[in-house]
C-alpha positions in Angstrom: -0.2 0.1 0.0 1.4 3.0 -0.8 0.2 6.3 1.5 0.2 9.4 -1.0 0.3 13.2 0.5 -0.8 15.3 -2.5 0.0 14.0 -5.1 3.8 12.2 -3.7 4.3 9.7 -1.9 4.9 9.6 1.4 5.8 5.8 2.5 4.8 2.8 1.8 4.5 -0.7 3.5 1.7 -3.3 4.5 -1.1 -2.5 5.9 -0.9 -4.7 9.4 -3.9 -3.4 11.2 -6.4 -0.5 11.2 -9.5 0.8 14.0 -12.5 0.0 14.0 -13.7 4.0 13.0 -11.0 3.6 9.9 -9.3 6.9 11.1 -6.0 5.2 12.0 -3.5 2.0 10.4 -0.5 0.6 11.1 1.5 0.0 8.6 4.2 -2.4 8.3 7.4 -1.7 6.6 11.2 -3.1 5.8 14.3 -1.6 6.6 15.4 0.0 10.2 11.7 1.2 11.1 9.2 -1.9 11.4 6.1 0.0 11.3 4.5 3.1 11.5 1.4 4.3 12.7 -0.7 7.0 9.7 -3.3 8.9 10.6 -6.3 9.9 8.0 -5.5 13.8 7.7 -7.1 16.3 5.1 -4.6 15.9 2.0 -3.6 11.9 2.8 -4.9 9.2 0.5 -4.3 5.5 0.2 -3.5 3.0 -3.1 -3.8 -0.2 -2.6 -2.3 -2.9 -4.6 -3.3 -7.1 -4.5 -0.4 -9.5 -4.3 -0.9 -13.0 -4.5 
């Protein structure tokens, strides 16, 4: 999944979990930072890529 902010990719990874209200998600990543909290805010969107 990619996190976009104002037409620019700012992060990417695999969604680990989402809060019930859909306003917060945990994004699992590879590298030195293993996961990140992403909050829903104005100008931010998500693009999801399905994998087998």
